[in-house]
C-alpha positions as CSV (number, residue, x, y, z in Angstrom):
1,X,72.4,-22.8,3.6
2,X,75.7,-21.0,2.9
3,X,76.3,-19.1,-0.3
4,X,79.4,-20.5,-2.0
5,X,81.1,-19.0,-5.0
6,X,83.8,-20.8,-7.1
7,X,86.9,-19.0,-8.4
8,X,89.8,-20.9,-10.0
9,X,89.9,-23.7,-7.5
10,X,89.0,-21.4,-4.6
11,X,85.7,-21.2,-2.9
12,X,84.2,-18.2,-1.2
13,X,81.7,-18.8,1.6
14,X,79.3,-16.2,2.8
15,X,77.2,-17.3,5.8
16,X,74.0,-16.0,7.3
17,X,73.8,-14.3,10.7
18,X,71.7,-17.2,12.0
19,X,74.2,-19.9,10.9
20,X,77.3,-20.8,12.9
21,X,80.1,-21.7,10.5
22,X,83.1,-23.8,11.5
23,X,86.1,-24.1,9.1
24,X,88.8,-26.7,9.7
25,X,91.9,-27.3,7.7
26,X,94.4,-30.0,8.6
27,X,92.5,-30.6,11.8
28,X,92.9,-27.0,12.9
29,X,90.0,-24.6,13.4
30,X,90.5,-21.6,11.2
31,X,87.1,-19.9,11.2
32,X,84.4,-20.2,13.9
33,X,81.3,-18.0,14.3
34,X,78.0,-16.8,12.8
35,X,77.8,-14.7,9.6
36,X,81.4,-15.4,8.5
37,X,82.7,-14.7,5.0
38,X,86.0,-16.2,3.8
39,X,87.9,-18.0,1.0
40,X,89.0,-21.6,1.3
41,X,90.2,-24.4,-0.8
42,X,87.7,-27.2,-1.4
43,X,90.3,-30.1,-1.3
44,X,91.7,-29.2,2.1
45,X,88.8,-27.6,4.0
46,X,86.2,-29.2,6.2
47,X,83.3,-26.8,6.7
48,X,80.2,-27.3,8.9
49,X,77.2,-25.0,9.3
50,X,75.1,-25.1,12.4
51,X,71.8,-23.1,12.5
52,X,71.5,-21.1,15.7
53,X,68.0,-19.6,15.2
54,X,64.8,-20.8,16.9
55,X,63.2,-23.7,15.0
56,X,59.7,-25.1,15.3
57,X,59.2,-28.9,15.3
58,X,55.6,-30.0,14.8
59,X,54.9,-33.5,15.9
60,X,51.9,-35.8,15.9
61,X,51.8,-39.2,17.7
62,X,49.2,-41.6,19.1
63,X,48.9,-42.6,22.8
64,X,46.6,-44.9,24.8
65,X,44.7,-43.8,27.9
66,X,44.2,-45.9,31.0
67,X,40.8,-47.0,29.7
68,X,42.4,-48.3,26.5
69,X,41.3,-45.5,24.3
70,X,43.5,-44.2,21.5
71,X,44.2,-40.5,21.3
72,X,46.1,-38.4,18.9
73,X,48.4,-35.7,20.3
74,X,49.5,-32.7,18.2
75,X,52.3,-30.7,19.7
76,X,55.0,-28.2,18.7
77,X,58.4,-27.9,20.3
78,X,60.5,-24.8,19.8
79,X,64.3,-25.4,20.2
80,X,67.6,-23.9,19.3
81,X,71.3,-25.0,19.1
82,X,72.8,-23.4,22.2
83,X,76.3,-24.9,21.7
84,X,77.2,-25.0,18.0
85,X,80.6,-26.6,18.6
86,X,79.1,-29.4,20.7
87,X,76.3,-29.9,18.2
88,X,78.8,-30.0,15.3
89,X,80.9,-32.6,17.2
90,X,77.8,-34.8,18.0
91,X,75.9,-34.5,14.7
92,X,77.0,-34.2,11.1
93,X,76.5,-30.5,10.1
94,X,79.2,-30.6,7.4
95,X,78.3,-29.0,4.0
96,X,79.4,-29.7,0.5
97,X,82.1,-27.1,-0.4
98,X,80.7,-26.7,-3.9
99,X,76.9,-26.4,-3.2
100,X,76.8,-25.5,0.5
101,X,74.2,-28.3,1.2
102,X,74.4,-30.5,4.2
103,X,75.9,-33.8,3.5
104,X,73.7,-35.5,6.0
105,X,70.4,-34.8,7.7
106,X,71.2,-33.3,11.1
107,X,67.9,-31.5,11.6
108,X,66.0,-34.8,11.0
109,X,68.2,-36.4,13.6
110,X,67.3,-33.6,16.0
111,X,63.6,-33.9,15.2
112,X,63.6,-37.6,15.8
113,X,65.4,-37.2,19.1
114,X,63.0,-34.5,20.3
115,X,59.9,-36.3,19.0
116,X,60.7,-39.6,20.6
117,X,61.6,-37.9,23.9
118,X,58.4,-35.8,23.9
119,X,56.3,-38.8,22.9
120,X,57.8,-40.9,25.7
121,X,56.8,-38.4,28.4
122,X,53.4,-37.9,26.8
123,X,52.7,-41.6,26.7
124,X,53.7,-41.9,30.3
125,X,51.2,-39.3,31.5
126,X,48.4,-40.4,29.3
127,X,48.8,-44.0,30.3
128,X,47.7,-43.1,33.8
129,X,44.7,-40.9,32.7
130,X,41.3,-41.8,31.5
131,X,39.9,-40.6,28.3
132,X,37.5,-38.2,29.9
133,X,40.2,-36.7,32.1
134,X,42.6,-36.5,29.2
135,X,40.0,-34.6,27.1
136,X,39.4,-32.2,30.0
137,X,42.8,-31.6,31.4
138,X,45.1,-33.6,29.1
139,X,46.4,-30.7,27.1
140,X,47.9,-28.9,30.1
141,X,49.1,-32.1,31.8
142,X,50.8,-33.3,28.6
143,X,52.4,-29.9,27.9
144,X,53.7,-29.6,31.4
145,X,55.0,-33.2,31.5
146,X,56.7,-32.9,28.1
147,X,58.3,-29.6,29.0
148,X,59.7,-31.0,32.3
149,X,60.8,-34.2,30.6
150,X,62.6,-32.4,27.8
151,X,64.3,-30.0,30.2
152,X,65.5,-33.0,32.3
153,X,66.6,-35.1,29.3
154,X,70.4,-35.4,29.5
155,X,70.9,-36.1,25.8
156,X,69.7,-32.7,24.7
157,X,72.4,-30.7,26.6
158,X,75.0,-33.3,25.6
159,X,74.0,-32.5,22.0
160,X,74.1,-28.8,22.5
161,X,70.2,-28.5,22.2
162,X,68.1,-26.2,24.3
163,X,64.3,-26.5,24.4
164,X,62.7,-23.0,24.3
165,X,58.9,-23.8,24.5
166,X,56.5,-26.7,24.3
167,X,52.9,-26.3,23.0
168,X,50.3,-29.0,22.8
169,X,47.9,-28.0,20.0
170,X,45.3,-30.7,20.3
171,X,44.5,-34.0,22.0
172,X,41.7,-35.8,20.2
173,X,40.3,-39.3,20.4
174,X,39.5,-41.6,17.5
175,X,36.7,-40.3,15.1
176,X,34.2,-43.0,16.3
177,X,34.9,-42.2,19.9
178,X,34.8,-38.5,19.3
179,X,31.4,-38.8,17.6
180,X,30.1,-40.9,20.5
181,X,31.4,-38.4,22.9
182,X,29.9,-35.6,21.0
183,X,26.5,-37.2,20.9
184,X,25.5,-36.4,24.6
185,X,26.9,-32.9,24.2
186,X,25.0,-32.5,21.0
187,X,21.9,-33.9,22.6
188,X,22.3,-31.5,25.5
189,X,22.9,-28.6,23.0
190,X,19.8,-29.7,21.1
191,X,17.8,-29.9,24.2
192,X,19.0,-26.4,25.2
193,X,18.1,-25.3,21.7
194,X,14.7,-27.0,21.9
195,X,14.2,-25.5,25.3
196,X,15.1,-22.1,24.0
197,X,12.8,-22.6,21.0
198,X,10.0,-23.7,23.3
199,X,10.7,-20.7,25.6
200,X,10.7,-18.4,22.6
201,X,7.5,-19.9,21.4
202,X,6.0,-19.7,24.9
203,X,7.1,-16.1,25.1
204,X,5.6,-15.5,21.6
205,X,2.4,-17.2,22.7
206,X,2.3,-15.2,25.9
207,X,2.9,-12.0,23.9
208,X,0.1,-13.0,21.5
209,X,-2.1,-13.7,24.5
210,X,-1.2,-10.4,26.0
211,X,-1.9,-8.7,22.7
212,X,-5.2,-10.5,22.4
213,X,-6.1,-9.6,26.0
214,X,-5.1,-6.0,25.3
215,X,-7.3,-6.0,22.2
216,X,-10.1,-7.6,24.1
217,X,-9.7,-5.0,26.9
218,X,-9.7,-2.3,24.2
219,X,-12.8,-3.7,22.7
220,X,-14.5,-3.9,26.1
221,X,-13.4,-0.4,26.9
222,X,-14.6,0.7,23.5
223,X,-18.0,-1.0,24.0
224,X,-18.2,0.5,27.5
225,X,-17.5,4.0,26.0
226,X,-20.0,3.4,23.2
227,X,-22.5,2.4,25.9
228,X,-21.7,5.6,27.8
229,X,-21.9,7.5,24.5
230,X,-25.4,6.0,23.8
231,X,-26.5,6.8,27.3
232,X,-25.1,10.3,27.0
233,X,-26.8,10.7,23.6
234,X,-30.1,9.4,25.1
235,X,-29.7,11.8,28.0
236,X,-28.9,14.6,25.6
237,X,-31.9,13.6,23.4
238,X,-34.2,13.5,26.5
239,X,-32.8,16.8,27.7
240,X,-33.2,18.3,24.3
241,X,-36.8,16.9,24.1
242,X,-37.5,18.2,27.5
243,X,-36.1,21.6,26.6
244,X,-38.1,21.5,23.3
245,X,-41.2,20.5,25.3
246,X,-40.5,23.2,27.8
247,X,-40.0,25.7,25.0
248,X,-43.2,24.5,23.3
249,X,-45.0,24.8,26.6
250,X,-43.7,28.3,27.1
251,X,-44.6,29.1,23.5
252,X,-48.0,27.5,23.9
253,X,-48.6,29.3,27.2
254,X,-47.5,32.6,25.6
255,X,-49.7,31.8,22.6
256,X,-52.6,30.9,24.9
257,X,-52.0,34.0,27.0
258,X,-51.8,36.1,23.9
259,X,-55.0,34.3,22.6
260,X,-56.7,34.9,25.9
261,X,-55.6,38.5,25.8
262,X,-56.7,38.8,22.3
263,X,-60.0,37.1,23.2
264,X,-60.4,39.3,26.2
265,X,-59.6,42.3,24.1
266,X,-62.0,41.0,21.3
267,X,-64.7,40.3,23.9
268,X,-64.2,43.7,25.5
269,X,-64.3,45.2,22.0
270,X,-67.4,43.2,21.2
271,X,-68.9,44.2,24.5
272,X,-68.1,47.8,23.8
273,X,-69.3,47.4,20.3
274,X,-72.5,45.7,21.5
275,X,-72.9,48.4,24.0
276,X,-72.3,51.0,21.4
277,X,-74.7,49.3,19.0
278,X,-77.3,48.9,21.8
279,X,-76.8,52.5,22.8
280,X,-77.0,53.5,19.2
281,X,-80.1,51.3,18.6
282,X,-81.6,52.8,21.8
283,X,-80.8,56.2,20.7
284,X,-82.1,55.4,17.2
285,X,-85.2,53.9,18.7
286,X,-85.7,56.9,20.9
287,X,-85.1,59.2,17.9
288,X,-87.6,57.1,15.9
289,X,-90.0,57.1,18.7
290,X,-89.6,60.9,19.1
291,X,-90.0,61.3,15.4
292,X,-93.0,59.0,15.3
293,X,-94.5,60.9,18.2
294,X,-93.7,64.2,16.5
295,X,-95.2,62.7,13.3
296,X,-98.2,61.6,15.1
297,X,-98.5,65.0,16.8
298,X,-98.2,66.7,13.4
299,X,-100.8,64.3,11.8
300,X,-103.0,64.8,14.8
301,X,-103.1,68.5,14.3
302,X,-103.6,68.4,10.5
303,X,-107.1,68.2,9.0
304,X,-108.5,65.2,7.3
305,X,-108.0,66.5,3.8
306,X,-104.4,67.1,4.3
307,X,-104.0,63.7,5.7
308,X,-105.7,62.2,2.7
309,X,-103.4,64.1,0.5
310,X,-100.3,63.0,2.4
311,X,-101.6,59.5,2.3
312,X,-102.0,59.6,-1.4
313,X,-98.6,61.0,-1.7
314,X,-97.1,58.3,0.4
315,X,-99.0,55.7,-1.4
316,X,-97.8,57.1,-4.6
317,X,-94.3,57.0,-3.4
318,X,-94.6,53.4,-2.4
319,X,-96.5,52.2,-5.4
320,X,-94.5,50.7,-8.4
321,X,-94.0,52.6,-11.5
322,X,-97.4,52.9,-13.2
323,X,-97.3,53.7,-16.9
324,X,-101.0,54.5,-17.1
325,X,-104.0,54.5,-14.8
326,X,-107.6,54.1,-16.1
327,X,-110.2,55.6,-13.9
328,X,-113.7,54.8,-14.7
329,X,-116.4,57.5,-14.4
330,X,-118.1,55.6,-11.7
331,X,-115.0,55.3,-9.5
332,X,-114.1,58.9,-10.0
333,X,-117.6,60.0,-9.2
334,X,-117.8,58.0,-6.1
335,X,-114.4,59.2,-5.0
336,X,-115.1,62.8,-5.6
337,X,-118.4,62.4,-3.8
338,X,-116.6,61.0,-0.8
339,X,-114.0,63.7,-0.9
340,X,-116.7,66.2,-0.9
341,X,-118.4,64.8,2.1
342,X,-115.2,64.4,4.0
343,X,-115.3,60.5,4.3
344,X,-112.3,58.3,4.1
345,X,-112.1,56.0,1.2
């Protein structure tokens, strides 16, 4: 929209670089171009403003496929006014000299023209396409057909309009049909999800089984090693017992040998002692015999009186201690008589 300032019956217009301004007075074109700035009188001037920038036109319309299914098409058409003079001549782009606002609705007219033309070509291509094909390849087909149709439409160049681009945003069936179409896909997705879940569970079960088998193998290996350990301990115990027995046997043999040696030594010592005792006894006997023989020889050579005296002496030596002895006169007389006669008592 142009910026208009009022001064004492005059108007000053300042246009934008993207707006093409045409100023007529008395049927003559005084100003023509984008981004103009000039003074004019409101009572004698006819001013029109044509936008020359690229504009986006969003459109939504319904179509029916060959299998009688309704679909909604959402598209966007980018266009521009390539010939402002021709567009201003075909459409009403005049503005109010006081406010700068369009007197009519030229952009709405352009939108209706573009929408109806695009819808016509889209309906033509969708009417020969099934719903399934339209949902798969309909977006590209509709975009291509609408672009070709708008490019070949003679009314657009005659109005000074140029189509820059066509985009089909979406092509969707009715909600009920869409839900029905989504059901198999959702079922398939659910089946895939279930399969993935089952596979994950199967993998988890397999892993648990593997872990259990590993634990069982570990327990078996542990039991086998414990058995080996018990066997080894038994072997070590037997070996230790055998070694202890061998050591005890060696000690017993050594003790027996020492005992035998001690017994032999003791026997030899006893034999020597017995021999010595026998030799001593023999020597003592011989000495006693010699002494006895000598004693007998001595007694044999001594007279009877001496022998009696010695006998009394020996008798006295062997008698117990006698405190007193009473000798009767008869005994003493007889004894002295015998001593005098030389007889033995």
